[in-house]
C-alpha positions in Angstrom: -1.0 30.5 14.4 0.2 33.5 12.3 2.8 34.4 14.9 4.2 30.9 14.8 4.6 31.0 11.0 6.9 34.1 11.2 9.3 32.6 13.8 12.4 30.7 12.8 10.9 27.4 14.2 7.6 28.0 12.4 9.4 28.6 9.1 11.5 25.5 9.6 8.4 23.5 10.5 6.4 24.6 7.4 9.3 24.4 5.0 11.1 21.3 6.2 9.2 19.3 8.8 5.7 19.3 7.4 6.7 18.3 3.9 8.9 15.6 5.3 6.0 14.2 7.4 3.7 14.3 4.3 6.3 12.4 2.2 6.8 9.8 5.0 3.0 9.2 5.1 3.0 8.7 1.3 5.8 6.2 1.6 4.0 4.3 4.4 0.8 4.2 2.3 2.7 2.9 -0.7 4.4 0.2 1.3 1.2 -0.8 3.0 -0.6 -1.1 -0.3 2.3 -3.1 -1.8 2.4 -5.4 1.2 -1.4 -5.9 1.0 -1.2 -6.8 -2.7 1.5 -9.3 -2.1 -0.5 -10.9 0.8 -3.6 -11.0 -1.4 -1.7 -12.8 -4.2 -0.3 -15.3 -1.6 -3.7 -16.0 -0.3 -5.2 -16.5 -3.7 -2.3 -18.9 -4.6 -3.0 -20.9 -1.5 -6.7 -21.1 -2.4 -5.8 -22.4 -5.8 -3.2 -24.9 -4.5 -5.1 -26.2 -1.6 -8.5 -26.6 -3.1 -9.1 -30.1 -4.3 -12.6 -29.3 -5.6 -11.8 -26.2 -7.7 -13.0 -26.7 -11.2 -10.5 -25.8 -14.0 -12.5 -22.7 -15.0 -12.3 -21.4 -11.4 -8.5 -22.0 -11.2 -8.1 -20.2 -14.5 -10.1 -17.3 -13.2 -8.0 -17.1 -10.1 -4.7 -17.3 -12.1 -6.0 -14.6 -14.4 -6.8 -12.4 -11.5 -3.4 -12.9 -9.9 -1.6 -12.0 -13.2 -3.8 -8.9 -13.6 -2.7 -7.4 -10.3 
């Protein structure tokens, strides 16, 4: 491993490629979290809109939860 670090390819990997991979993983994680939050809000809205038997207090709780996200 030490020998790889002192080669031109090793230097390029550790200075350019590895940080680029780490940033890409952070970007993917952020987008996945954002998508999950949007989907969660969509599901909660469907629960509110489609439930005929929801009491007003329950609807208010769901709406408050959605706004808090």
